[in-house]
VOPAGU-2260 file (C-alpha; in pm, 1 decimal, decimal comma):
REM VOPAGU-2260
SITE   aa  ch    i         X         Y         Z
SITE  MET   A    0     985,8   16035,4   -3316,9
SITE  ARG   A    1    1307,4   15856,9   -3219,7
SITE  GLU   A    2    1508,8   16025,4   -3494,3
SITE  ARG   A    3    1387,4   16371,1   -3396,7
SITE  LEU   A    4    1461,4   16316,6   -3028,2
SITE  ALA   A    5    1802,4   16174,6   -3123,1
SITE  SER   A    6    1876,3   16486,2   -3327,9
SITE  VAL   A    7    1799,1   16709,2   -3029,3
SITE  THR   A    8    2011,6   16488,1   -2802,2
SITE  ALA   A    9    2303,7   16502,8   -3045,4
SITE  TRP   A   10    2280,7   16882,6   -3051,5
SITE  MET   A   11    2275,8   16888,1   -2671,4
SITE  ASN   A   12    2585,4   16667,9   -2650,0
SITE  LYS   A   13    2769,8   16882,0   -2902,5
SITE  ASN   A   14    2690,5   17196,2   -2701,3
SITE  ASN   A   15    2720,8   17040,8   -2353,7
SITE  ILE   A   16    2355,3   17106,4   -2267,3
SITE  ALA   A   17    2247,6   16880,1   -1981,8
SITE  ALA   A   18    1869,4   16918,2   -2013,6
SITE  ALA   A   19    1611,3   17086,1   -2234,5
SITE  PHE   A   20    1245,0   17155,6   -2165,0
SITE  VAL   A   21    1014,4   17169,6   -2468,6
SITE  ASN   A   22     676,4   17310,3   -2374,9
SITE  SER   A   23     496,7   17450,0   -2681,0
SITE  THR   A   24     213,7   17240,4   -2818,7
SITE  GLU   A   25     363,1   17245,9   -3168,9
SITE  ASN   A   26     715,0   17140,2   -3072,0
SITE  VAL   A   27     581,2   16876,2   -2833,7
SITE  PHE   A   28     379,7   16735,1   -3124,1
SITE  TYR   A   29     684,6   16744,8   -3351,4
SITE  LEU   A   30     894,0   16542,4   -3106,2
SITE  SER   A   31     625,7   16300,9   -2986,7
SITE  ASN   A   32     346,8   16276,6   -3247,4
SITE  PHE   A   33     108,8   16367,9   -2963,7
SITE  TYR   A   34    -110,8   16674,1   -3013,6
SITE  THR   A   35    -330,7   16819,9   -2745,2
SITE  ASP   A   36    -422,8   17156,3   -2599,4
SITE  PRO   A   37    -344,3   17134,8   -2226,9
SITE  HIS   A   38    -510,4   17472,5   -2161,8
SITE  GLU   A   39    -357,5   17611,0   -1841,4
SITE  ARG   A   40    -211,0   17277,7   -1731,3
SITE  LEU   A   41     158,9   17199,0   -1758,3
SITE  MET   A   42     265,3   16976,1   -2046,3
SITE  GLY   A   43     608,1   16924,4   -2193,0
SITE  ILE   A   44     904,6   16704,7   -2275,8
SITE  PHE   A   45    1230,2   16697,4   -2083,9
SITE  VAL   A   46    1519,0   16587,9   -2305,4
SITE  PHE   A   47    1852,2   16496,0   -2150,0
SITE  LYS   A   48    2206,1   16476,0   -2280,2
SITE  GLN   A   49    2273,1   16139,0   -2120,3
SITE  ALA   A   50    1935,8   15993,4   -2023,2
SITE  GLN   A   51    1607,3   15898,5   -2181,7
SITE  PRO   A   52    1343,0   16169,6   -2221,6
SITE  LEU   A   53    1056,2   16237,3   -1984,0
SITE  PHE   A   54     703,1   16352,8   -2068,5
SITE  VAL   A   55     489,6   16539,5   -1815,1
SITE  LEU   A   56     117,4   16594,8   -1874,2
SITE  PRO   A   57    -224,3   16564,0   -1706,9
SITE  ALA   A   58    -285,0   16200,8   -1613,2
SITE  MET   A   59    -618,1   16196,8   -1797,2
SITE  GLU   A   60    -428,0   16228,8   -2127,7
SITE  ALA   A   61    -150,1   15976,7   -2058,0
SITE  GLY   A   62    -334,8   15702,1   -2243,8
SITE  GLN   A   63    -352,7   15912,5   -2559,6
SITE  LEU   A   64      19,7   15982,1   -2532,8
SITE  LYS   A   65      95,8   15609,8   -2524,3
SITE  ASP   A   66    -137,2   15554,9   -2818,6
SITE  ALA   A   67      66,1   15814,7   -3011,5
SITE  GLY   A   68     373,8   15593,5   -2965,5
SITE  TRP   A   69     557,1   15746,8   -2667,7
SITE  GLU   A   70     786,3   15476,1   -2525,8
SITE  TYR   A   71     964,7   15662,9   -2248,9
SITE  GLU   A   72     893,2   15776,9   -1893,8
SITE  ILE   A   73     564,8   15955,9   -1830,3
SITE  ILE   A   74     468,8   16171,8   -1534,5
SITE  GLY   A   75      91,6   16194,2   -1531,4
SITE  TYR   A   76     -46,2   16420,3   -1262,1
SITE  SER   A   77    -393,1   16496,6   -1130,5
SITE  ASP   A   78    -530,5   16845,7   -1079,3
SITE  HIS   A   79    -467,6   16832,5    -703,3
SITE  GLU   A   80     -96,7   16753,1    -747,9
SITE  ASN   A   81     195,7   16989,7    -809,4
SITE  PRO   A   82     364,9   16852,3   -1123,2
SITE  TRP   A   83     693,1   17026,7   -1039,9
SITE  GLU   A   84     724,8   16820,0    -722,8
SITE  LEU   A   85     681,6   16502,7    -925,4
SITE  ILE   A   86     932,0   16629,2   -1181,6
SITE  LYS   A   87    1182,3   16703,0    -905,2
SITE  THR   A   88    1158,9   16343,5    -781,9
SITE  SER   A   89    1224,0   16212,0   -1131,8
SITE  LEU   A   90    1511,5   16449,7   -1204,4
SITE  GLU   A   91    1686,4   16348,2    -884,1
SITE  THR   A   92    1739,9   16002,6   -1036,5
SITE  ARG   A   93    1947,9   16161,2   -1315,9
SITE  ASP   A   94    2295,8   16305,2   -1277,9
SITE  LEU   A   95    2212,4   16672,2   -1334,3
SITE  ALA   A   96    2346,5   16843,7   -1023,8
SITE  LYS   A   97    2647,5   16989,5   -1206,0
SITE  ALA   A   98    2469,8   17095,5   -1521,7
SITE  GLU   A   99    2658,6   17378,8   -1689,8
SITE  SER   A  100    2394,8   17461,6   -1950,0
SITE  VAL   A  101    2022,3   17395,7   -2003,8
SITE  ALA   A  102    1781,3   17487,7   -2284,5
SITE  ILE   A  103    1426,1   17621,3   -2294,5
SITE  GLU   A  104    1193,7   17776,2   -2552,7
SITE  LYS   A  105    1278,1   18133,7   -2464,1
SITE  GLU   A  106    1008,3   18277,7   -2690,0
SITE  PHE   A  107     734,8   18061,5   -2541,3
SITE  LEU   A  108     797,6   17943,5   -2184,1
SITE  SER   A  109     624,2   18162,6   -1927,6
SITE  TYR   A  110     826,1   18344,5   -1663,8
SITE  GLY   A  111     674,5   18140,3   -1380,9
SITE  ARG   A  112     748,3   17808,5   -1547,4
SITE  SER   A  113    1097,9   17925,4   -1635,3
SITE  GLU   A  114    1156,7   17991,6   -1266,5
SITE  ALA   A  115    1026,5   17646,7   -1173,0
SITE  PHE   A  116    1244,4   17471,5   -1431,3
SITE  LEU   A  117    1558,5   17672,8   -1361,5
SITE  ALA   A  118    1526,9   17612,4    -986,5
SITE  PHE   A  119    1658,5   17264,1   -1063,2
SITE  PHE   A  120    1970,4   17414,1   -1227,3
SITE  PRO   A  121    2058,9   17729,6   -1030,4
SITE  GLU   A  122    2413,7   17754,8   -1168,4
SITE  ALA   A  123    2342,1   17664,0   -1529,7
SITE  LYS   A  124    2363,9   17891,2   -1832,2
SITE  VAL   A  125    2031,0   17913,3   -2017,9
SITE  VAL   A  126    2021,1   17881,4   -2396,7
SITE  SER   A  127    1740,0   17861,0   -2650,9
SITE  VAL   A  128    1626,2   17531,9   -2800,3
SITE  GLU   A  129    1407,8   17708,4   -3057,0
SITE  ASP   A  130    1681,4   17763,9   -3313,7
SITE  LYS   A  131    1753,6   17391,7   -3322,9
SITE  LEU   A  132    1386,2   17298,9   -3350,9
SITE  ASN   A  133    1327,3   17560,9   -3621,4
SITE  GLU   A  134    1620,7   17420,4   -3816,3
SITE  MET   A  135    1470,9   17071,4   -3791,2
SITE  ARG   A  136    1115,1   17172,8   -3873,1
SITE  VAL   A  137    1193,4   17397,9   -4170,3
SITE  VAL   A  138    1262,0   17103,2   -4401,8
SITE  LYS   A  139     962,6   16871,5   -4422,8
SITE  ASP   A  140     988,4   16495,8   -4463,7
SITE  GLU   A  141     776,6   16293,3   -4707,4
SITE  LYS   A  142     506,5   16219,9   -4451,1
SITE  GLU   A  143     471,0   16587,3   -4358,3
SITE  ILE   A  144     456,7   16690,9   -4723,6
SITE  ALA   A  145     184,9   16434,4   -4795,1
SITE  ILE   A  146     -29,5   16572,4   -4511,5
SITE  ILE   A  147      23,9   16936,6   -4610,9
SITE  ARG   A  148     -62,8   16847,4   -4969,7
SITE  ARG   A  149    -397,6   16708,4   -4850,1
SITE  ALA   A  150    -454,6   17013,4   -4629,0
SITE  ALA   A  151    -391,1   17240,5   -4927,4
SITE  LYS   A  152    -647,9   17046,0   -5129,4
SITE  MET   A  153    -901,7   17111,4   -4852,9
SITE  ALA   A  154    -815,9   17483,0   -4868,2
SITE  ASP   A  155    -884,1   17481,8   -5242,7
SITE  PHE   A  156   -1218,5   17317,9   -5169,5
SITE  GLY   A  157   -1299,3   17586,0   -4913,5
SITE  VAL   A  158   -1243,2   17864,6   -5165,4
SITE  GLN   A  159   -1462,5   17687,2   -5419,6
SITE  VAL   A  160   -1741,6   17660,7   -5162,6
SITE  GLY   A  161   -1707,3   18033,1   -5094,9
SITE  VAL   A  162   -1716,5   18126,6   -5462,2
SITE  ASP   A  163   -2020,5   17904,6   -5520,7
SITE  ALA   A  164   -2201,9   18074,5   -5230,5
SITE  LEU   A  165   -2172,5   18427,2   -5372,1
SITE  LYS   A  166   -2501,8   18594,6   -5452,4
SITE  GLU   A  167   -2627,8   18947,0   -5421,9
SITE  GLY   A  168   -2730,8   19035,8   -5066,2
SITE  ILE   A  169   -2548,8   18753,4   -4887,7
SITE  SER   A  170   -2329,8   18863,1   -4597,4
SITE  GLU   A  171   -1962,7   18794,2   -4534,6
SITE  MET   A  172   -2045,3   18587,1   -4228,0
SITE  GLU   A  173   -2301,1   18380,9   -4416,9
SITE  VAL   A  174   -2042,3   18287,0   -4679,3
SITE  LEU   A  175   -1787,0   18213,6   -4406,7
SITE  ALA   A  176   -2034,6   17984,7   -4231,4
SITE  LYS   A  177   -2101,0   17790,9   -4551,8
SITE  ILE   A  178   -1728,2   17739,7   -4607,7
SITE  GLU   A  179   -1661,2   17608,2   -4258,9
SITE  PHE   A  180   -1975,5   17393,2   -4252,7
SITE  GLU   A  181   -1882,5   17217,6   -4577,1
SITE  LEU   A  182   -1525,4   17164,8   -4455,0
SITE  LYS   A  183   -1652,7   17010,7   -4132,5
SITE  LYS   A  184   -1863,5   16774,0   -4339,4
SITE  LYS   A  185   -1533,5   16670,4   -4500,4
SITE  GLY   A  186   -1389,5   16590,5   -4157,2
SITE  ILE   A  187   -1203,3   16916,5   -4085,5
SITE  ARG   A  188   -1227,6   16993,5   -3715,1
SITE  GLU   A  189   -1027,4   17316,9   -3705,4
SITE  MET   A  190    -932,6   17602,7   -3931,5
SITE  SER   A  191    -568,7   17706,3   -3917,4
SITE  PHE   A  192    -672,9   18067,0   -3839,4
SITE  SER   A  193    -990,8   18275,1   -3838,3
SITE  THR   A  194   -1140,3   18250,9   -4185,9
SITE  MET   A  195   -1163,8   18577,9   -4377,2
SITE  VAL   A  196   -1435,6   18661,2   -4627,1
SITE  LEU   A  197   -1423,5   19030,9   -4712,8
SITE  PHE   A  198   -1640,7   19224,3   -4958,9
SITE  GLY   A  199   -1566,7   19548,8   -5140,3
SITE  GLU   A  200   -1396,6   19813,9   -4927,5
SITE  GLN   A  201   -1356,8   19556,6   -4648,0
SITE  SER   A  202   -1089,4   19382,3   -4855,3
SITE  GLY   A  203    -874,1   19694,3   -4823,6
SITE  ASP   A  204    -782,1   19580,3   -4470,7
SITE  PRO   A  205    -515,3   19305,2   -4493,1
SITE  HIS   A  206    -644,8   19143,7   -4173,3
SITE  GLY   A  207   -1005,2   19256,2   -4185,4
SITE  ASN   A  208   -1283,8   19107,0   -3977,0
SITE  PRO   A  209   -1585,0   18958,3   -4158,8
SITE  GLY   A  210   -1919,9   19097,1   -4053,8
SITE  ASP   A  211   -2267,1   19170,8   -4186,8
SITE  ARG   A  212   -2148,5   19356,8   -4499,3
SITE  LYS   A  213   -2378,2   19248,1   -4785,4
SITE  LEU   A  214   -2246,5   19157,2   -5129,7
SITE  LYS   A  215   -2332,2   19382,6   -5420,5
SITE  ALA   A  216   -2242,3   19402,6   -5787,1
SITE  GLY   A  217   -1896,9   19547,9   -5850,4
SITE  ASP   A  218   -1746,5   19420,9   -5523,3
SITE  VAL   A  219   -1421,6   19234,3   -5509,1
SITE  VAL   A  220   -1430,4   18938,6   -5269,4
SITE  LEU   A  221   -1123,8   18826,6   -5076,8
SITE  PHE   A  222   -1107,6   18476,2   -4928,4
SITE  ASP   A  223    -826,7   18385,9   -4686,3
SITE  LEU   A  224    -856,7   18048,0   -4518,2
SITE  GLY   A  225    -677,5   17730,7   -4422,4
SITE  VAL   A  226    -736,0   17405,3   -4238,9
SITE  ILE   A  227    -557,7   17188,3   -3985,0
SITE  LEU   A  228    -531,5   16828,5   -4099,3
SITE  ASP   A  229    -350,0   16564,2   -3891,6
SITE  GLY   A  230    -162,0   16841,8   -3711,8
SITE  TYR   A  231     -50,8   17037,6   -4021,1
SITE  CYS   A  232    -183,0   17359,7   -4173,9
SITE  SER   A  233    -272,6   17507,6   -4509,4
SITE  ASP   A  234    -328,3   17871,0   -4605,5
SITE  ILE   A  235    -472,9   18016,1   -4926,5
SITE  THR   A  236    -593,3   18356,3   -5041,8
SITE  ARG   A  237    -790,5   18424,6   -5357,1
SITE  THR   A  238    -962,9   18740,8   -5474,6
SITE  VAL   A  239   -1250,8   18741,3   -5723,8
SITE  ALA   A  240   -1483,9   19004,5   -5865,9
SITE  PHE   A  241   -1861,6   18989,9   -5837,2
SITE  LYS   A  242   -2071,6   19071,8   -6148,1
SITE  SER   A  243   -1831,1   19332,6   -6288,6
SITE  VAL   A  244   -1481,7   19473,9   -6255,0
SITE  THR   A  245   -1334,9   19818,4   -6319,0
SITE  GLU   A  246   -1015,9   19887,8   -6510,6
SITE  LYS   A  247    -854,2   20001,0   -6184,1
SITE  GLN   A  248    -945,1   19673,9   -6015,7
SITE  LYS   A  249    -801,7   19482,4   -6312,6
SITE  GLU   A  250    -479,5   19682,2   -6293,2
SITE  ILE   A  251    -438,2   19609,9   -5922,1
SITE  TYR   A  252    -521,6   19242,3   -5965,8
SITE  ASN   A  253    -280,2   19192,9   -6254,0
SITE  THR   A  254      -4,3   19373,6   -6064,3
SITE  VAL   A  255     -45,5   19142,2   -5765,0
SITE  LEU   A  256     -57,7   18835,2   -5990,7
SITE  LYS   A  257     257,7   18942,9   -6173,7
SITE  ALA   A  258     434,6   18993,9   -5840,6
SITE  GLU   A  259     323,4   18654,9   -5710,9
SITE  LEU   A  260     435,6   18471,1   -6024,0
SITE  ALA   A  261     774,6   18644,4   -6018,5
SITE  SER   A  262     831,9   18546,3   -5655,8
SITE  LEU   A  263     725,3   18188,9   -5729,9
SITE  GLU   A  264     973,4   18163,9   -6015,9
SITE  LEU   A  265    1256,2   18246,3   -5772,3
SITE  SER   A  266    1142,5   17971,9   -5535,6
SITE  LYS   A  267    1422,1   17720,9   -5578,8
SITE  PRO   A  268    1712,4   17589,4   -5372,0
SITE  GLY   A  269    1991,3   17842,0   -5326,6
SITE  THR   A  270    1779,8   18157,9   -5357,0
SITE  ARG   A  271    1819,2   18417,9   -5083,5
SITE  ILE   A  272    1486,0   18421,8   -4895,8
SITE  GLY   A  273    1477,0   18801,7   -4886,3
SITE  ASP   A  274    1492,4   18815,3   -5265,4
SITE  LEU   A  275    1151,3   18645,5   -5286,2
SITE  ASP   A  276    1009,4   18948,6   -5109,5
SITE  LYS   A  277    1223,2   19199,3   -5297,2
SITE  ILE   A  278    1124,8   19094,2   -5649,5
SITE  ALA   A  279     753,0   19114,4   -5568,8
SITE  ARG   A  280     790,3   19439,0   -5374,4
SITE  ASP   A  281     988,4   19602,7   -5654,9
SITE  LEU   A  282     721,6   19512,8   -5912,0
SITE  ILE   A  283     442,1   19649,9   -5694,4
SITE  THR   A  284     642,4   19965,8   -5620,5
SITE  GLU   A  285     716,9   20021,6   -5989,0
SITE  ALA   A  286     341,7   20002,1   -6055,5
SITE  GLY   A  287     288,2   20283,6   -5804,4
SITE  TYR   A  288     144,0   20078,0   -5518,1
SITE  GLY   A  289     447,9   20024,4   -5295,6
SITE  ASP   A  290     290,2   20206,6   -5003,6
SITE  TYR   A  291      -7,4   19970,1   -5019,1
SITE  PHE   A  292     188,1   19643,9   -4974,5
SITE  PRO   A  293     248,5   19659,5   -4597,8
SITE  HIS   A  294     344,3   19301,4   -4513,1
SITE  ARG   A  295     616,9   19049,7   -4599,6
SITE  ILE   A  296     584,7   18820,1   -4899,8
SITE  GLY   A  297     503,6   18515,6   -4687,2
SITE  HIS   A  298     591,1   18284,7   -4400,6
SITE  GLY   A  299     697,8   17932,2   -4329,4
SITE  MET   A  300     414,0   17686,5   -4275,0
SITE  GLY   A  301     372,8   17341,4   -4125,3
SITE  ILE   A  302     253,4   17254,6   -3777,4
SITE  ASN   A  303     200,6   17628,8   -3728,4
SITE  VAL   A  304      31,3   17827,9   -4000,6
SITE  HIS   A  305     297,4   18094,0   -3937,0
SITE  GLU   A  306     633,5   17941,9   -3856,8
SITE  PHE   A  307    1001,7   17983,3   -3933,0
SITE  PRO   A  308    1122,5   18140,9   -4156,8
SITE  SER   A  309     980,8   18491,9   -4183,3
SITE  MET   A  310     988,4   18568,3   -4556,2
SITE  SER   A  311    1083,0   18935,7   -4534,8
SITE  HIS   A  312    1330,7   19125,1   -4750,9
SITE  LEU   A  313    1570,1   19132,2   -4452,3
SITE  ASN   A  314    1606,6   18752,8   -4437,4
SITE  ASP   A  315    1949,5   18641,4   -4561,6
SITE  GLY   A  316    1864,3   18273,5   -4520,1
SITE  ILE   A  317    1868,6   18040,0   -4818,5
SITE  VAL   A  318    1578,5   17850,6   -4973,7
SITE  ARG   A  319    1622,6   17474,8   -4927,6
SITE  GLU   A  320    1461,7   17170,3   -5082,7
SITE  GLY   A  321    1175,1   17047,3   -4867,9
SITE  MET   A  322    1079,0   17388,0   -4731,6
SITE  VAL   A  323     709,9   17481,0   -4733,8
SITE  TYR   A  324     607,1   17845,6   -4721,8
SITE  THR   A  325     350,3   18090,4   -4853,2
SITE  ILE   A  326     390,5   18350,8   -5125,4
SITE  GLU   A  327     121,8   18617,2   -5080,8
SITE  PRO   A  328     170,6   18967,3   -5221,1
SITE  GLY   A  329    -113,9   19213,3   -5188,7
SITE  ILE   A  330    -227,3   19567,4   -5260,3
SITE  TYR   A  331    -476,0   19727,1   -5021,9
SITE  LEU   A  332    -643,3   20063,4   -5077,4
SITE  PRO   A  333    -806,8   20174,2   -4748,5
SITE  GLY   A  334   -1177,1   20237,9   -4785,6
SITE  ILE   A  335   -1172,9   20116,4   -5146,2
SITE  GLY   A  336   -1063,6   19753,6   -5156,8
SITE  GLY   A  337    -772,0   19520,9   -5201,1
SITE  VAL   A  338    -630,2   19214,7   -5370,4
SITE  ARG   A  339    -417,6   18934,3   -5226,1
SITE  ILE   A  340    -313,6   18612,1   -5398,8
SITE  GLU   A  341    -155,4   18344,3   -5181,0
SITE  ASP   A  342     -23,0   17996,0   -5247,6
SITE  ASP   A  343     138,2   17724,8   -5037,6
SITE  VAL   A  344     474,8   17643,7   -5195,4
SITE  LEU   A  345     688,1   17329,4   -5170,2
SITE  VAL   A  346    1050,6   17370,6   -5273,6
SITE  THR   A  347    1164,5   17081,8   -5492,1
SITE  ALA   A  348    1512,9   16973,2   -5599,6
SITE  ASP   A  349    1517,0   17211,3   -5895,3
SITE  GLY   A  350    1228,7   17449,1   -5838,8
SITE  PHE   A  351     888,9   17462,0   -5671,4
SITE  GLU   A  352     540,3   17315,5   -5663,4
SITE  THR   A  353     234,4   17515,9   -5565,7
SITE  LEU   A  354      30,9   17291,1   -5337,3
SITE  THR   A  355    -275,3   17515,6   -5359,3
SITE  LYS   A  356    -426,2   17475,7   -5704,8
SITE  PHE   A  357    -734,2   17700,7   -5716,3
SITE  PRO   A  358    -713,7   17915,6   -6034,2
SITE  LYS   A  359    -542,3   18252,7   -6001,5
SITE  GLU   A  360    -659,0   18424,2   -6319,4
SITE  LEU   A  361    -906,7   18703,0   -6244,3
SITE  GLN   A  362   -1255,0   18554,1   -6218,9
SITE  ILE   A  363   -1576,2   18752,9   -6253,7
SITE  ILE   A  364   -1845,9   18562,0   -6067,4
SITE  GLU   A  365   -2190,9   18600,8   -6218,5
């Protein structure tokens, strides 16, 4: 916590930023080790160039914040109080009247809260703190990696539960329910996104919605799921066949697998991020399915299941040791069916490690 706050403070001093307000649940957690959903209530951290930080949150959660290790000033407010009035009183004790520049999460902070914050600094230039926080969060430390590794293991378990549940006549939602029930029995409180279990033609929609579609012989089955464990996410996709598989389905599956493996092999320090997308996209295009791979190759992952960087072919950023991201090519034929294979990837000193371990070879489930 202290090191992360110190890194933000050092950046603020270098750029002459008097104050920053960090408001998103994920970035608040990253800087404080305190995770909560405040719903509509105000919660956030004020970081200052030349003063100790300040945490504002509902008073009923102040005890949990202290338990998480927060050692600095806390403004805990009740529902009948205006937190901005309490913040104003606290800020007046700091020398901020002549602030030339302040920082906010421009992509997250609401317009109304921006107005309230900036009223304290009417002459200040406003910059974004997100770039700095993204830069910090993109490389995971050993503790973060250990948690994500465990979360990935739970994702593998979830897919296995789903595969084991497959039988003729079962519905997508019934399989989904079995997956989430067994994960909850393992202590998982939340999924990192809405679990997908898609049968047959339903799998031809990259972000399809599970429903009452019943499983039948010859269907492909697409699982896409992940868990939140100790504040960090996992994300896996596997596609299997039920009872039988056509030559066309095999061709599509093997094309996606070839693309995924090629992108994984490029996952090492120094690689241009966009090239991870390009090599997979080129292989799928050469196979005649370029128009049916509509999304990027993957995304950064950590506290958010989708976080910086975006792994598109346009990204000129460089792969760095300690990054964690997904590689997930897919081919989707509308009304027919699709295949996606996705792994969570840790970049090592000289290559990569796939944190998700569930087998990727085409499985025909009997």
